C-alpha positions in Angstrom: -80.0 -55.7 3.2 -76.6 -54.8 2.4 -77.2 -51.1 2.8 -79.7 -51.0 5.7 -76.9 -53.1 7.5 -74.2 -50.4 6.5 -76.5 -47.8 7.8 -77.0 -49.2 10.9 -73.2 -49.9 11.7 -73.0 -46.3 10.8 -75.4 -45.0 13.1 -73.7 -47.1 15.9 -70.2 -45.4 14.9 -72.1 -41.7 15.3 -72.7 -42.4 18.8 -70.6 -40.6 21.0 -68.2 -42.5 23.1 -68.3 -42.6 26.9 -65.1 -42.3 28.4 -63.5 -44.2 31.1 -61.5 -42.9 33.9 -59.4 -44.0 36.7 -59.5 -43.0 40.4 -56.1 -41.7 40.0 -57.3 -39.4 37.1 -60.8 -38.1 39.0 -59.0 -37.5 42.3 -57.0 -34.7 40.2 -60.2 -32.6 39.6 -60.8 -31.7 43.2 -59.9 -28.0 43.0 -62.0 -25.0 43.1 -61.8 -24.3 39.4 -61.8 -28.0 38.6 -64.2 -30.4 40.0 -65.2 -33.9 39.2 -67.4 -36.3 41.3 -68.9 -39.8 41.0 -72.3 -40.9 41.4 -73.3 -44.7 40.8 -70.0 -45.2 38.9 -70.7 -42.3 36.4 -68.3 -39.1 36.2 -70.0 -35.7 36.3 -67.8 -32.3 35.7 -69.8 -30.2 38.0 -67.1 -27.2 37.8 -69.6 -24.8 35.9 -72.6 -25.8 37.4 -71.8 -25.6 41.1 -72.6 -22.1 41.5 -76.3 -23.1 40.6 -76.4 -25.9 42.7 -79.4 -25.2 45.0 -77.4 -26.6 48.3 -74.4 -24.4 47.7 -71.1 -24.7 45.5 -69.2 -25.4 48.6 -70.8 -28.5 49.7 -70.6 -29.9 46.2 -67.3 -28.8 45.9 -66.3 -30.9 49.3 -67.0 -34.1 47.4 -64.9 -33.2 44.2 -62.8 -35.9 43.2 -64.6 -38.5 45.5 -67.4 -41.1 45.3 -70.3 -38.9 46.2 -72.8 -41.4 45.7 -73.9 -41.8 49.8 -74.0 -37.9 50.1 -76.3 -37.5 47.0 -78.8 -40.4 48.0 -78.5 -38.6 51.7 -79.4 -35.2 50.9 -81.9 -35.6 48.0 -85.4 -36.7 48.4 -86.1 -37.4 44.9 -83.1 -38.4 43.2 -84.3 -39.7 40.0 -85.8 -36.1 39.5 -82.1 -34.2 40.2 -80.7 -37.2 38.0 -82.3 -34.9 35.3 -79.8 -32.2 36.0 -77.0 -34.5 36.2 -77.4 -35.8 32.4 -75.8 -32.6 30.5 -72.6 -32.6 33.3 -71.8 -36.4 32.7 -68.5 -36.9 31.0 -68.0 -40.3 31.4 -67.7 -43.7 33.7 -65.4 -45.4 36.0 -63.1 -47.7 34.1 -64.4 -51.5 34.1 -61.4 -52.6 36.5 -61.9 -49.6 38.9 -63.6 -50.2 42.1 -66.9 -48.4 42.8 -65.2 -46.9 45.7 -62.2 -44.4 46.2 -59.1 -44.8 48.3 -59.3 -48.5 49.4 -62.8 -48.0 51.1 -64.2 -51.4 52.2 -66.8 -52.1 49.4 -68.8 -54.5 51.5 -69.4 -52.0 54.3 -70.7 -49.1 51.8 -72.8 -51.9 50.0 -74.4 -53.1 53.3 -75.0 -49.7 54.4 -76.9 -48.8 50.9 -78.8 -52.2 51.5 -79.7 -50.7 54.9 -80.8 -47.4 53.3 -82.8 -49.7 51.1 -84.3 -51.4 54.4 -85.6 -48.0 55.6 -87.1 -47.1 52.5 -89.1 -50.4 52.3 -90.2 -49.8 55.6 -91.5 -46.3 54.8 -89.3 -44.9 57.6 -88.9 -41.7 55.0 -92.6 -41.2 55.3 -93.2 -38.3 57.6 -96.4 -38.2 60.0 -98.8 -34.9 59.5 -99.9 -35.5 62.6 -96.9 -35.2 64.7 -95.4 -32.2 62.5 -98.6 -30.1 63.0 -98.9 -30.7 66.8 -95.4 -29.8 67.0 -96.0 -26.5 65.5 -99.3 -25.9 67.1 -97.5 -26.4 70.7 -94.8 -23.7 69.5 -97.8 -21.3 68.4 -99.5 -22.0 71.5 -96.5 -20.8 73.7 -96.1 -17.7 71.7 -100.0 -16.9 72.2 -99.6 -17.5 75.7 -96.7 -15.1 76.0 -98.9 -12.5 74.4 -101.8 -13.3 76.6 -99.9 -13.1 79.7 -98.5 -9.6 78.9 -102.2 -8.1 77.8 -103.8 -9.4 81.4 -100.8 -9.4 83.8 -98.5 -6.4 82.4 -94.7 -6.5 82.7 -94.1 -7.1 86.3 -90.8 -9.0 87.4 -92.4 -12.2 88.1 -94.4 -12.2 84.7 -91.1 -11.3 82.7 -89.6 -14.1 84.3 -92.2 -16.7 83.2 -92.5 -14.5 79.8 -88.7 -15.4 79.3 -88.8 -19.3 80.3 -92.3 -19.5 77.9 -90.7 -17.6 74.7 -87.2 -19.3 75.0 -88.9 -22.8 75.0 -91.0 -22.0 71.9 -88.1 -20.4 70.3 -86.1 -23.5 70.9 -88.6 -25.9 69.5 -88.9 -23.6 66.6 -85.1 -24.3 66.1 -85.8 -27.8 66.1 -88.8 -27.4 63.8 -86.8 -25.4 61.2 -84.3 -27.9 61.0 -86.6 -30.7 60.0 -88.2 -28.7 56.8 -84.7 -27.1 56.1 -83.6 -31.2 55.5 -87.0 -31.7 53.6 -87.9 -34.5 56.1 -91.6 -33.5 56.0 -93.2 -33.2 52.7 -92.6 -34.9 49.5 -92.0 -31.9 47.3 -88.6 -30.0 48.1 -90.5 -26.6 47.5 -93.0 -27.1 50.4 -90.5 -28.1 52.5 -88.4 -25.1 51.5 -91.6 -22.5 52.0 -92.5 -24.0 55.3 -88.8 -23.6 56.2 -88.9 -20.2 55.6 -91.7 -19.4 57.5 -90.3 -21.0 60.4 -86.7 -19.8 60.4 -87.6 -16.3 59.2 -90.7 -15.7 60.8 -90.7 -17.6 64.0 -86.8 -17.2 64.5 -85.9 -14.5 62.6 -83.0 -16.0 60.7 -82.0 -16.6 57.1 -83.1 -20.1 55.3 -80.4 -19.7 52.7 -77.8 -19.0 55.2 -78.8 -22.3 57.1 -79.0 -24.1 54.3 -75.7 -23.3 52.8 -73.8 -23.8 56.3 -75.8 -26.7 57.8 -75.2 -28.8 54.7 -71.6 -28.7 54.6 -71.6 -29.6 58.2 -73.4 -32.8 57.4 -71.4 -33.8 54.2 -68.0 -33.3 56.3 -69.0 -33.4 60.0 -65.9 -32.2 62.2 -63.5 -31.7 58.9 -61.3 -28.5 59.4 -61.8 -26.3 56.3 -64.8 -27.8 55.2 -67.1 -28.0 58.2 -68.1 -24.5 59.3 -69.4 -25.6 62.8 -65.4 -26.4 63.8 -64.3 -23.1 62.3 -64.0 -21.3 65.8 -62.3 -18.1 64.3 -59.2 -18.6 66.7 -61.7 -18.5 69.7 -61.0 -22.4 70.6 -58.8 -25.1 69.4 -60.7 -28.3 68.8 -59.6 -32.0 68.7 -55.8 -33.3 69.1 -54.8 -31.9 65.7 -55.4 -28.4 65.8 -53.8 -27.7 69.2 -50.7 -29.2 67.9 -50.9 -27.2 64.8 -51.3 -24.2 66.3 -48.3 -25.0 68.8 -45.8 -25.9 65.9 -47.0 -22.5 63.9 -46.9 -20.7 67.6 -50.3 -19.1 67.1 -52.0 -17.9 70.1 -54.9 -15.4 69.7 -56.1 -16.1 73.4 -55.1 -18.5 76.3 -56.3 -21.8 75.0 -55.2 -23.4 78.2 -58.1 -21.6 79.6 -60.6 -22.0 76.9 -62.8 -24.5 79.3 -63.3 -21.8 81.5 -63.8 -18.7 79.0 -66.1 -21.0 77.4 -68.9 -19.9 79.8 -67.8 -16.6 80.3 -68.2 -15.9 76.6 -72.0 -16.8 76.4 -72.5 -14.0 78.9 -70.9 -11.0 77.0 -73.9 -11.0 74.6 -76.6 -11.1 77.1 -75.8 -8.7 79.7 -79.1 -7.0 81.1 -79.5 -3.8 79.7 -79.8 -0.5 81.4 -83.3 -0.2 81.7 -83.6 -3.5 83.8 -81.2 -2.0 86.4 -83.1 1.2 86.3 -86.4 -0.7 87.3 -88.0 -0.3 83.9 -89.5 -3.4 82.2 -89.8 -3.0 78.3 -89.4 -5.4 75.2 -85.7 -5.7 75.6 -86.0 -6.4 79.2 -88.0 -9.7 78.2 -86.2 -10.3 75.0 -82.6 -10.3 76.9 -83.4 -13.3 79.2 -85.4 -14.9 76.7 -82.1 -14.8 74.4 -80.0 -15.9 77.2 -82.0 -18.9 78.2 -82.6 -20.2 74.7 -79.0 -19.3 73.5 -77.6 -21.7 76.2 -80.2 -24.1 75.1 -79.2 -24.0 71.8 -75.6 -24.2 72.1 -75.3 -27.1 74.7 -77.8 -29.1 72.6 -76.0 -28.7 69.4 -72.4 -29.2 70.5 -72.7 -32.3 72.7 -72.9 -34.2 69.4 -70.0 -33.3 67.9 -67.4 -31.5 70.1 -66.1 -34.6 72.1 -66.2 -36.6 68.7 -62.9 -36.6 66.5 -62.2 -33.5 64.8 -59.7 -33.7 62.1 -58.4 -33.0 58.7 -60.1 -34.6 55.8 -59.3 -38.3 56.1 -61.7 -39.5 52.9 -63.6 -42.3 54.9 -66.9 -43.9 53.7 -70.3 -42.3 54.8 -71.0 -44.6 57.6 -67.4 -44.3 59.1 -67.0 -40.7 58.6 -70.2 -39.8 60.1 -69.9 -42.3 63.2 -66.5 -41.1 64.1 -67.8 -37.6 64.4 -71.4 -38.1 66.3 -72.8 -39.5 69.1 -76.3 -40.1 70.5 -77.8 -39.2 73.9 -79.9 -42.0 75.6 -83.5 -41.8 74.5 -86.5 -40.7 77.1 -89.4 -38.6 76.1 -87.9 -35.6 77.8 -84.4 -36.2 75.8 -86.4 -36.5 72.4 -88.5 -32.9 73.1 -85.6 -31.3 74.8 -83.1 -32.1 71.8 -85.6 -31.9 69.2 -84.9 -35.7 68.9 -81.2 -34.7 68.1 -80.3 -37.3 70.6 -80.5 -39.5 67.8 -78.0 -37.8 66.0 -76.2 -40.9 64.6 -79.1 -41.8 62.6 -80.0 -38.2 61.7 -76.6 -37.8 60.0 -76.9 -41.0 57.8 -80.5 -40.2 56.7 -80.9 -36.6 57.1 -84.0 -36.6 54.9 -85.5 -39.4 57.6 -88.6 -37.8 59.9 -87.1 -37.6 63.4 -89.8 -39.7 64.6 -88.6 -42.6 63.0 -85.2 -42.4 64.2 -85.8 -45.1 66.9 -87.1 -47.5 64.3 -84.1 -47.4 62.4 -81.4 -47.1 65.3 -81.0 -51.1 66.1 -80.4 -51.6 62.5 -77.7 -49.3 62.5 -76.3 -50.5 65.6 -76.2 -53.9 64.3 -74.3 -52.7 61.1 -71.6 -51.0 63.2 -71.1 -54.2 65.2 -70.6 -56.3 62.2 -67.8 -53.7 60.8 -66.2 -52.6 64.4 -67.5 -49.2 63.9 -67.9 -47.5 67.3 -71.3 -46.5 68.1 -71.4 -44.2 71.1 -74.1 -43.3 73.3 -74.1 -41.4 76.7 -76.6 -39.9 79.1 -77.3 -36.3 78.5 -75.3 -35.3 81.6 -72.2 -36.7 80.5 -72.4 -35.5 76.9 -72.9 -31.8 78.3 -69.7 -32.4 80.7 -67.8 -33.8 77.8 -68.0 -30.6 75.6 -65.7 -29.1 78.2 -63.9 -31.9 79.4 
């Protein structure tokens, strides 16, 4: 009895001790060469592992020194599986007296949002409709096939070319929205299946890189409209955005372009890459004659739709807000209608999409009332506008 008790005590002593950390200590580890993050009060050192992160090392680095619980839940369709990869990275946990959230965030708001996510899961809102996405892909392929048939039967006359440009621009725009669905893992239950179809749609139908899209787009979702973290607001000195950047450029006397006229050259800049080829002016119609107006139409469609939800909103430096508040500050919705849903690929529900990026888009309208109710409870602005006003606000 006595010896057995001694062995039990020894085995307890041999167990590794879990270290406790304060937020003050954790927040020091937010450098490129030193990255810690917190998920459900557990502290992980991801410094050496970040380059292996499937979503890219930058997006995980943007959460360094913070509570990344909500971001972790938002981006992974199977968190329990991903937890297995985190186990070797565990170095401790938050000290018993430390709050679950960093930087004086509203803990009740955070908990209520997590309850909302659980409600969405209970309502099966993360379950995709195979019929919806099958029909969506079918209508894209049908437009591509129609364009091919038109060329085969009617040749490349002026009228045919213009109709072709409209059809192909529409199919390309819709393919862009569809690849977005697969890229966010919102269609299949397995990540690998989503990645395979994503590469097909974006690679073969769009001619773009799936890896490039993933690494860039997830940064935008993690830190929307945050300078130096969201690549979508890095305008390479062509435009200055928000209220902070113009002041910063003014103090540093940076003026690469006449920014007081940027609302005017915003339009002009889109025309330069789409200038009609010489063959079109000489009366010859070939593949480039069709592709140029197609790119012109589709690029305008893409730019106006993708910018209307974010550019008019708050664009600033990192303020370390909670997940709900940070997404609502940088995002707005467009009024729902059948046309708006189709035209924008359901990005008119941008708020719901940013809060729950892995949720299939056909379910956004179901969670919307609950999101609005939560925002009203805590005084978080939920902005929704008409499609026309959204376009005007981009350059307003």
